[in-house]
N, CA and C atoms as an extended XYZ file, in Angstrom:
429
Properties=species:S:1:pos:R:3:atomname:S:1:resname:S:1:resid:I:1 pbc="F F F"
N       -19.038        9.424       12.093 N   UNK     1
C       -18.000        8.578       11.510 CA  UNK     1
C       -18.612        7.194       11.234 C   UNK     1
N       -18.395        6.654       10.020 N   UNK     2
C       -18.988        5.355        9.705 CA  UNK     2
C       -18.390        4.240       10.562 C   UNK     2
N       -19.181        3.233       10.760 N   UNK     3
C       -18.742        2.063       11.518 CA  UNK     3
C       -17.614        1.376       10.750 C   UNK     3
N       -16.575        0.885       11.447 N   UNK     4
C       -15.439        0.248       10.761 CA  UNK     4
C       -15.854       -0.878        9.824 C   UNK     4
N       -16.862       -1.664       10.206 N   UNK     5
C       -17.312       -2.753        9.327 CA  UNK     5
C       -17.887       -2.208        8.030 C   UNK     5
N       -18.580       -1.072        8.099 N   UNK     6
C       -19.139       -0.463        6.894 CA  UNK     6
C       -18.018        0.008        5.974 C   UNK     6
N       -16.956        0.539        6.540 N   UNK     7
C       -15.812        0.992        5.746 CA  UNK     7
C       -15.153       -0.204        5.057 C   UNK     7
N       -14.957       -1.276        5.790 N   UNK     8
C       -14.355       -2.488        5.219 CA  UNK     8
C       -15.231       -3.026        4.094 C   UNK     8
N       -16.532       -3.061        4.303 N   UNK     9
C       -17.446       -3.549        3.264 CA  UNK     9
C       -17.380       -2.669        2.020 C   UNK     9
N       -17.288       -1.360        2.204 N   UNK    10
C       -17.200       -0.456        1.055 CA  UNK    10
C       -15.909       -0.704        0.279 C   UNK    10
N       -14.807       -0.873        0.982 N   UNK    11
C       -13.522       -1.146        0.338 CA  UNK    11
C       -13.594       -2.450       -0.451 C   UNK    11
N       -14.145       -3.476        0.161 N   UNK    12
C       -14.262       -4.772       -0.506 CA  UNK    12
C       -15.172       -4.683       -1.729 C   UNK    12
N       -16.252       -3.924       -1.621 N   UNK    13
C       -17.175       -3.735       -2.739 CA  UNK    13
C       -16.457       -3.092       -3.922 C   UNK    13
N       -15.743       -1.995       -3.668 N   UNK    14
C       -15.052       -1.290       -4.750 CA  UNK    14
C       -13.959       -2.156       -5.372 C   UNK    14
N       -13.218       -2.878       -4.556 N   UNK    15
C       -12.177       -3.767       -5.092 CA  UNK    15
C       -12.785       -4.841       -5.984 C   UNK    15
N       -13.918       -5.400       -5.572 N   UNK    16
C       -14.571       -6.440       -6.376 CA  UNK    16
C       -15.038       -5.872       -7.721 C   UNK    16
N       -15.603       -4.691       -7.702 N   UNK    17
C       -16.052       -4.049       -8.950 CA  UNK    17
C       -14.855       -3.798       -9.868 C   UNK    17
N       -13.756       -3.295       -9.307 N   UNK    18
C       -12.559       -3.030      -10.107 CA  UNK    18
C       -12.005       -4.333      -10.672 C   UNK    18
N       -11.946       -5.370       -9.853 N   UNK    19
C       -11.468       -6.670      -10.335 CA  UNK    19
C       -12.315       -7.158      -11.505 C   UNK    19
N       -13.631       -7.023      -11.407 N   UNK    20
C       -14.525       -7.433      -12.495 CA  UNK    20
C       -14.290       -6.580      -13.737 C   UNK    20
N       -14.162       -5.284      -13.539 N   UNK    21
C       -13.928       -4.357      -14.645 CA  UNK    21
C       -12.640       -4.723      -15.392 C   UNK    21
N       -11.571       -4.952      -14.652 N   UNK    22
C       -10.289       -5.279      -15.276 CA  UNK    22
C       -10.308       -6.659      -15.928 C   UNK    22
N       -11.010       -7.606      -15.325 N   UNK    23
C       -11.092       -8.957      -15.885 CA  UNK    23
C       -11.780       -8.971      -17.247 C   UNK    23
N       -12.647       -7.995      -17.489 N   UNK    24
C       -13.375       -7.933      -18.755 CA  UNK    24
C       -12.533       -7.335      -19.892 C   UNK    24
N       -11.370       -6.803      -19.577 N   UNK    25
C       -10.515       -6.187      -20.598 CA  UNK    25
C        -9.679       -7.243      -21.314 C   UNK    25
N        -9.264       -6.960      -22.565 N   UNK    26
C        -8.318       -7.851      -23.245 CA  UNK    26
C        -7.021       -7.937      -22.431 C   UNK    26
N        -6.295       -9.038      -22.519 N   UNK    27
C        -5.118       -9.252      -21.667 CA  UNK    27
C        -4.099       -8.117      -21.664 C   UNK    27
N        -3.763       -7.549      -22.837 N   UNK    28
C        -2.747       -6.493      -22.861 CA  UNK    28
C        -3.250       -5.222      -22.177 C   UNK    28
N        -4.528       -4.934      -22.314 N   UNK    29
C        -5.106       -3.767      -21.634 CA  UNK    29
C        -5.184       -4.017      -20.132 C   UNK    29
N        -5.567       -5.228      -19.776 N   UNK    30
C        -5.663       -5.579      -18.354 CA  UNK    30
C        -4.302       -5.437      -17.682 C   UNK    30
N        -3.247       -5.887      -18.354 N   UNK    31
C        -1.900       -5.811      -17.772 CA  UNK    31
C        -1.502       -4.356      -17.526 C   UNK    31
N        -1.779       -3.468      -18.483 N   UNK    32
C        -1.436       -2.056      -18.315 CA  UNK    32
C        -2.226       -1.462      -17.151 C   UNK    32
N        -3.516       -1.775      -17.098 N   UNK    33
C        -4.375       -1.241      -16.042 CA  UNK    33
C        -3.954       -1.761      -14.666 C   UNK    33
N        -3.585       -3.029      -14.588 N   UNK    34
C        -3.113       -3.589      -13.309 CA  UNK    34
C        -1.805       -2.923      -12.880 C   UNK    34
N        -0.933       -2.650      -13.866 N   UNK    35
C         0.312       -1.973      -13.536 CA  UNK    35
C         0.037       -0.555      -13.022 C   UNK    35
N        -0.906        0.145      -13.644 N   UNK    36
C        -1.276        1.479      -13.174 CA  UNK    36
C        -1.847        1.395      -11.762 C   UNK    36
N        -2.700        0.420      -11.532 N   UNK    37
C        -3.295        0.214      -10.202 CA  UNK    37
C        -2.211        0.023       -9.150 C   UNK    37
N        -1.237       -0.842       -9.454 N   UNK    38
C        -0.161       -1.126       -8.500 CA  UNK    38
C         0.757        0.085       -8.316 C   UNK    38
N         0.948        0.857       -9.376 N   UNK    39
C         1.792        2.049       -9.291 CA  UNK    39
C         1.164        3.083       -8.356 C   UNK    39
N        -0.128        3.312       -8.532 N   UNK    40
C        -0.823        4.272       -7.661 CA  UNK    40
C        -0.832        3.757       -6.227 C   UNK    40
N        -1.126        2.473       -6.066 N   UNK    41
C        -1.162        1.887       -4.711 CA  UNK    41
C         0.207        2.001       -4.034 C   UNK    41
N         1.288        1.803       -4.789 N   UNK    42
C         2.635        1.908       -4.209 CA  UNK    42
C         2.934        3.337       -3.758 C   UNK    42
N         2.449        4.310       -4.519 N   UNK    43
C         2.693        5.715       -4.165 CA  UNK    43
C         1.814        6.178       -3.011 C   UNK    43
N         0.659        5.541       -2.858 N   UNK    44
C        -0.311        5.957       -1.836 CA  UNK    44
C        -0.917        4.730       -1.159 C   UNK    44
N        -0.124        4.006       -0.366 N   UNK    45
C        -0.642        2.773        0.240 CA  UNK    45
C        -1.829        2.993        1.169 C   UNK    45
N        -1.977        4.208        1.713 N   UNK    46
C        -3.100        4.471        2.613 CA  UNK    46
C        -4.370        4.898        1.868 C   UNK    46
N        -4.278        5.054        0.557 N   UNK    47
C        -5.451        5.442       -0.235 CA  UNK    47
C        -6.383        4.248       -0.408 C   UNK    47
N        -7.665        4.538       -0.549 N   UNK    48
C        -8.684        3.505       -0.735 CA  UNK    48
C        -9.108        3.459       -2.200 C   UNK    48
N        -9.297        2.258       -2.711 N   UNK    49
C        -9.767        2.118       -4.082 CA  UNK    49
C       -11.246        2.466       -4.168 C   UNK    49
N       -11.631        2.975       -5.321 N   UNK    50
C       -13.036        3.216       -5.573 CA  UNK    50
C       -13.303        3.029       -7.050 C   UNK    50
N       -14.559        2.814       -7.375 N   UNK    51
C       -15.002        2.729       -8.766 CA  UNK    51
C       -16.058        3.801       -8.912 C   UNK    51
N       -15.752        4.820       -9.694 N   UNK    52
C       -16.637        5.956       -9.834 CA  UNK    52
C       -16.490        6.514      -11.249 C   UNK    52
N       -17.520        7.138      -11.754 N   UNK    53
C       -17.503        7.671      -13.119 CA  UNK    53
C       -17.198        6.581      -14.142 C   UNK    53
N       -17.499        5.328      -13.817 N   UNK    54
C       -17.245        4.213      -14.725 CA  UNK    54
C       -15.780        3.832      -14.828 C   UNK    54
N       -14.962        4.280      -13.854 N   UNK    55
C       -13.525        4.027      -13.897 CA  UNK    55
C       -13.005        3.624      -12.529 C   UNK    55
N       -11.941        2.816      -12.526 N   UNK    56
C       -11.271        2.552      -11.261 CA  UNK    56
C       -10.457        3.774      -10.832 C   UNK    56
N       -10.285        3.901       -9.544 N   UNK    57
C        -9.510        5.018       -9.034 CA  UNK    57
C        -9.186        4.826       -7.567 C   UNK    57
N        -8.685        5.887       -6.977 N   UNK    58
C        -8.321        5.891       -5.562 CA  UNK    58
C        -8.777        7.196       -4.934 C   UNK    58
N        -9.070        7.122       -3.642 N   UNK    59
C        -9.352        8.331       -2.885 CA  UNK    59
C        -8.420        8.351       -1.676 C   UNK    59
N        -8.123        9.559       -1.263 N   UNK    60
C        -7.207        9.780       -0.143 CA  UNK    60
C        -7.902       10.745        0.799 C   UNK    60
N        -8.042       10.321        2.044 N   UNK    61
C        -8.752       11.128        3.044 CA  UNK    61
C       -10.147       11.512        2.556 C   UNK    61
N       -10.766       10.576        1.836 N   UNK    62
C       -12.127       10.787        1.358 CA  UNK    62
C       -12.235       11.654        0.116 C   UNK    62
N       -11.121       12.096       -0.436 N   UNK    63
C       -11.109       12.979       -1.606 CA  UNK    63
C       -10.543       12.235       -2.811 C   UNK    63
N       -11.002       12.562       -4.015 N   UNK    64
C       -10.460       11.893       -5.211 CA  UNK    64
C        -8.948       12.110       -5.333 C   UNK    64
N        -8.244       11.027       -5.588 N   UNK    65
C        -6.789       11.077       -5.738 CA  UNK    65
C        -6.410       10.927       -7.210 C   UNK    65
N        -6.906        9.872       -7.852 N   UNK    66
C        -6.615        9.621       -9.260 CA  UNK    66
C        -7.556        8.548       -9.786 C   UNK    66
N        -7.843        8.639      -11.080 N   UNK    67
C        -8.612        7.623      -11.795 CA  UNK    67
C        -7.782        7.185      -12.988 C   UNK    67
N        -8.081        6.014      -13.527 N   UNK    68
C        -7.391        5.527      -14.712 CA  UNK    68
C        -8.363        4.707      -15.546 C   UNK    68
N        -8.106        4.651      -16.861 N   UNK    69
C        -9.044        3.962      -17.739 CA  UNK    69
C        -8.343        3.460      -18.993 C   UNK    69
N        -8.991        2.519      -19.648 N   UNK    70
C        -8.530        2.004      -20.938 CA  UNK    70
C        -9.607        2.338      -21.967 C   UNK    70
N        -9.215        3.104      -22.975 N   UNK    71
C       -10.133        3.491      -24.033 CA  UNK    71
C        -9.709        2.826      -25.334 C   UNK    71
N       -10.480        3.030      -26.365 N   UNK    72
C       -10.207        2.392      -27.657 CA  UNK    72
C        -8.836        2.793      -28.199 C   UNK    72
N        -8.482        4.067      -28.098 N   UNK    73
C        -7.261        4.569      -28.720 CA  UNK    73
C        -6.182        5.034      -27.745 C   UNK    73
N        -6.424        4.933      -26.444 N   UNK    74
C        -5.437        5.390      -25.460 CA  UNK    74
C        -5.815        4.892      -24.068 C   UNK    74
N        -4.880        5.082      -23.143 N   UNK    75
C        -5.149        4.899      -21.723 CA  UNK    75
C        -5.294        6.287      -21.129 C   UNK    75
N        -6.176        6.425      -20.161 N   UNK    76
C        -6.386        7.715      -19.528 CA  UNK    76
C        -5.942        7.710      -18.083 C   UNK    76
N        -5.392        8.835      -17.662 N   UNK    77
C        -5.049        9.069      -16.266 CA  UNK    77
C        -5.688       10.394      -15.894 C   UNK    77
N        -6.417       10.401      -14.805 N   UNK    78
C        -7.169       11.569      -14.363 CA  UNK    78
C        -6.646       11.948      -12.987 C   UNK    78
N        -5.933       13.048      -12.927 N   UNK    79
C        -5.209       13.436      -11.714 CA  UNK    79
C        -6.096       14.054      -10.640 C   UNK    79
N        -7.371       14.271      -10.924 N   UNK    80
C        -8.303       14.876       -9.969 CA  UNK    80
C        -7.886       16.286       -9.580 C   UNK    80
N        -6.981       16.879      -10.372 N   UNK    81
C        -6.520       18.237      -10.109 CA  UNK    81
C        -5.819       18.773      -11.348 C   UNK    81
N        -6.335       19.861      -11.881 N   UNK    82
C        -5.677       20.497      -13.010 CA  UNK    82
C        -4.304       21.034      -12.650 C   UNK    82
N        -4.118       21.419      -11.394 N   UNK    83
C        -2.823       21.960      -10.961 CA  UNK    83
C        -1.717       20.917      -11.066 C   UNK    83
N        -2.038       19.666      -10.783 N   UNK    84
C        -1.034       18.603      -10.844 CA  UNK    84
C        -0.565       18.417      -12.288 C   UNK    84
N        -1.495       18.422      -13.216 N   UNK    85
C        -1.120       18.265      -14.624 CA  UNK    85
C        -0.337       19.483      -15.096 C   UNK    85
N        -0.803       20.669      -14.752 N   UNK    86
C        -0.104       21.897      -15.163 CA  UNK    86
C         1.331       21.920      -14.639 C   UNK    86
N         1.541       21.444      -13.437 N   UNK    87
C         2.874       21.456      -12.834 CA  UNK    87
C         3.822       20.448      -13.484 C   UNK    87
N         3.284       19.511      -14.260 N   UNK    88
C         4.104       18.457      -14.870 CA  UNK    88
C         4.117       18.518      -16.392 C   UNK    88
N         3.754       19.654      -16.954 N   UNK    89
C         3.644       19.761      -18.409 CA  UNK    89
C         4.948       19.443      -19.133 C   UNK    89
N         6.096       19.787      -18.570 N   UNK    90
C         7.359       19.458      -19.242 CA  UNK    90
C         7.505       17.949      -19.414 C   UNK    90
N         7.164       17.187      -18.386 N   UNK    91
C         7.269       15.730      -18.447 CA  UNK    91
C         6.198       15.114      -19.334 C   UNK    91
N         5.150       15.874      -19.639 N   UNK    92
C         4.024       15.353      -20.422 CA  UNK    92
C         4.096       15.753      -21.896 C   UNK    92
N         5.192       16.394      -22.312 N   UNK    93
C         5.326       16.800      -23.715 CA  UNK    93
C         5.144       15.599      -24.621 C   UNK    93
N         4.391       15.810      -25.689 N   UNK    94
C         4.138       14.738      -26.647 CA  UNK    94
C         2.906       13.914      -26.334 C   UNK    94
N         2.295       14.159      -25.172 N   UNK    95
C         1.076       13.443      -24.798 CA  UNK    95
C        -0.117       14.378      -24.899 C   UNK    95
N        -1.252       13.824      -25.217 N   UNK    96
C        -2.482       14.615      -25.227 CA  UNK    96
C        -2.893       14.855      -23.779 C   UNK    96
N        -3.140       16.119      -23.453 N   UNK    97
C        -3.559       16.470      -22.093 CA  UNK    97
C        -4.698       17.474      -22.163 C   UNK    97
N        -5.428       17.544      -21.085 N   UNK    98
C        -6.413       18.604      -20.884 CA  UNK    98
C        -6.273       19.020      -19.432 C   UNK    98
N        -7.188       19.820      -18.948 N   UNK    99
C        -7.070       20.344      -17.586 CA  UNK    99
C        -6.853       19.238      -16.541 C   UNK    99
N        -7.556       18.123      -16.661 N   UNK   100
C        -7.450       17.080      -15.646 CA  UNK   100
C        -7.133       15.705      -16.188 C   UNK   100
N        -6.754       15.609      -17.468 N   UNK   101
C        -6.589       14.311      -18.115 CA  UNK   101
C        -5.268       14.205      -18.854 C   UNK   101
N        -4.698       13.010      -18.802 N   UNK   102
C        -3.527       12.684      -19.616 CA  UNK   102
C        -3.879       11.440      -20.413 C   UNK   102
N        -3.577       11.466      -21.709 N   UNK   103
C        -3.793       10.300      -22.556 CA  UNK   103
C        -2.446        9.665      -22.872 C   UNK   103
N        -2.305        8.389      -22.505 N   UNK   104
C        -1.086        7.643      -22.793 CA  UNK   104
C        -1.324        6.734      -23.988 C   UNK   104
N        -0.326        6.605      -24.870 N   UNK   105
C        -0.476        5.727      -26.031 CA  UNK   105
C        -0.628        4.269      -25.606 C   UNK   105
N        -1.322        3.511      -26.435 N   UNK   106
C        -1.556        2.105      -26.137 CA  UNK   106
C        -0.273        1.276      -26.167 C   UNK   106
N         0.724        1.722      -26.919 N   UNK   107
C         1.935        0.925      -27.092 CA  UNK   107
C         3.075        1.301      -26.146 C   UNK   107
N         2.785        2.094      -25.130 N   UNK   108
C         3.823        2.510      -24.177 CA  UNK   108
C         3.511        1.956      -22.786 C   UNK   108
N         4.562        1.653      -22.004 N   UNK   109
C         4.328        1.169      -20.641 CA  UNK   109
C         3.849        2.296      -19.718 C   UNK   109
N         3.376        1.923      -18.572 N   UNK   110
C         2.976        2.894      -17.556 CA  UNK   110
C         4.222        3.695      -17.162 C   UNK   110
N         4.161        5.020      -17.213 N   UNK   111
C         5.295        5.835      -16.766 CA  UNK   111
C         5.282        5.931      -15.234 C   UNK   111
N         5.751        4.872      -14.599 N   UNK   112
C         5.587        4.706      -13.153 CA  UNK   112
C         6.155        5.868      -12.340 C   UNK   112
N         7.346        6.329      -12.666 N   UNK   113
C         7.956        7.407      -11.874 CA  UNK   113
C         7.107        8.675      -11.957 C   UNK   113
N         6.622        9.003      -13.142 N   UNK   114
C         5.789       10.191      -13.323 CA  UNK   114
C         4.459       10.051      -12.582 C   UNK   114
N         3.840        8.886      -12.693 N   UNK   115
C         2.558        8.662      -12.010 CA  UNK   115
C         2.743        8.777      -10.503 C   UNK   115
N         3.781        8.161       -9.970 N   UNK   116
C         4.036        8.248       -8.526 CA  UNK   116
C         4.249        9.695       -8.097 C   UNK   116
N         4.988       10.438       -8.892 N   UNK   117
C         5.228       11.854       -8.586 CA  UNK   117
C         3.905       12.622       -8.535 C   UNK   117
N         3.028       12.383       -9.513 N   UNK   118
C         1.749       13.099       -9.550 CA  UNK   118
C         0.835       12.668       -8.408 C   UNK   118
N         0.834       11.385       -8.074 N   UNK   119
C         0.018       10.902       -6.961 CA  UNK   119
C         0.478       11.549       -5.656 C   UNK   119
N         1.773       11.573       -5.429 N   UNK   120
C         2.302       12.181       -4.200 CA  UNK   120
C         2.008       13.681       -4.159 C   UNK   120
N         2.077       14.336       -5.313 N   UNK   121
C         1.753       15.764       -5.367 CA  UNK   121
C         0.281       15.998       -5.064 C   UNK   121
N        -0.583       15.125       -5.554 N   UNK   122
C        -2.019       15.268       -5.271 CA  UNK   122
C        -2.290       15.032       -3.782 C   UNK   122
N        -1.611       14.069       -3.186 N   UNK   123
C        -1.779       13.836       -1.750 CA  UNK   123
C        -1.344       15.063       -0.960 C   UNK   123
N        -0.229       15.654       -1.340 N   UNK   124
C         0.251       16.863       -0.657 CA  UNK   124
C        -0.748       18.003       -0.830 C   UNK   124
N        -1.341       18.099       -2.011 N   UNK   125
C        -2.346       19.128       -2.266 CA  UNK   125
C        -3.555       18.929       -1.348 C   UNK   125
N        -4.011       17.693       -1.214 N   UNK   126
C        -5.141       17.392       -0.325 CA  UNK   126
C        -4.772       17.722        1.115 C   UNK   126
N        -3.573       17.344        1.535 N   UNK   127
C        -3.121       17.647        2.898 CA  UNK   127
C        -3.112       19.150        3.150 C   UNK   127
N        -2.602       19.930        2.178 N   UNK   128
C        -2.571       21.394        2.332 CA  UNK   128
C        -3.980       21.965        2.428 C   UNK   128
N        -4.884       21.473        1.577 N   UNK   129
C        -6.266       21.964        1.594 CA  UNK   129
C        -6.938       21.645        2.920 C   UNK   129
N        -6.702       20.451        3.451 N   UNK   130
C        -7.285       20.084        4.746 CA  UNK   130
C        -6.711       20.945        5.871 C   UNK   130
N        -5.413       21.184        5.833 N   UNK   131
C        -4.779       22.017        6.862 CA  UNK   131
C        -5.334       23.438        6.805 C   UNK   131
N        -5.541       23.951        5.606 N   UNK   132
C        -6.090       25.305        5.456 CA  UNK   132
C        -7.517       25.362        5.984 C   UNK   132
N        -8.299       24.326        5.736 N   UNK   133
C        -9.683       24.298        6.230 CA  UNK   133
C        -9.700       24.238        7.753 C   UNK   133
N        -8.817       23.446        8.344 N   UNK   134
C        -8.751       23.349        9.804 CA  UNK   134
C        -8.338       24.675       10.414 C   UNK   134
N        -7.430       25.365        9.754 N   UNK   135
C        -6.941       26.648       10.264 CA  UNK   135
C        -8.050       27.694       10.234 C   UNK   135
N        -8.982       27.589        9.290 N   UNK   136
C       -10.076       28.555        9.173 CA  UNK   136
C       -11.199       28.302       10.168 C   UNK   136
N       -11.311       27.063       10.662 N   UNK   137
C       -12.384       26.742       11.594 CA  UNK   137
C       -12.194       27.527       12.888 C   UNK   137
N       -13.261       28.159       13.358 N   UNK   138
C       -13.131       28.874       14.635 CA  UNK   138
C       -12.951       27.879       15.776 C   UNK   138
N       -12.136       28.271       16.717 N   UNK   139
C       -11.917       27.427       17.890 CA  UNK   139
C       -13.141       27.489       18.763 C   UNK   139
N       -13.540       26.329       19.267 N   UNK   140
C       -14.717       26.329       20.145 CA  UNK   140
C       -14.338       26.865       21.514 C   UNK   140
N       -15.279       27.542       22.099 N   UNK   141
C       -15.067       28.093       23.443 CA  UNK   141
C       -15.663       27.145       24.462 C   UNK   141
N       -14.949       26.967       25.507 N   UNK   142
C       -15.492       26.182       26.603 CA  UNK   142
C       -15.849       27.150       27.702 C   UNK   142
N       -16.985       26.975       28.250 N   UNK   143
C       -17.324       27.946       29.280 CA  UNK   143
C       -18.559       27.692       29.984 C   UNK   143
């Protein structure tokens, strides 16, 4: 297990990188990205921020939770799970999607309720996967 100071330093490092990344965006893009950041953080306050794949994101229990980005023609949301997107296809009608990506139009606000729902679903998915892995581990024998 990493030393607590190392964990704090990693969190601070990723937050600083994300702050720099967002500061370099035009104001309207920065505002949307900050709103997405706050929306994800509100849905998963125990998640840690990270900067990976050239994008800001969050991890939960050490696993990818969600990433978000600002592109030339859209904003991207990456659910880190194709199952989460597939389960929400009705709510995503009219948006460009792929197995793990949702593209939001530049002229629309962050769909906060939908994002929170997907973040919570991804957390539940991670929790289920961890519980299944623990259940498969053989119990150690003392003797």
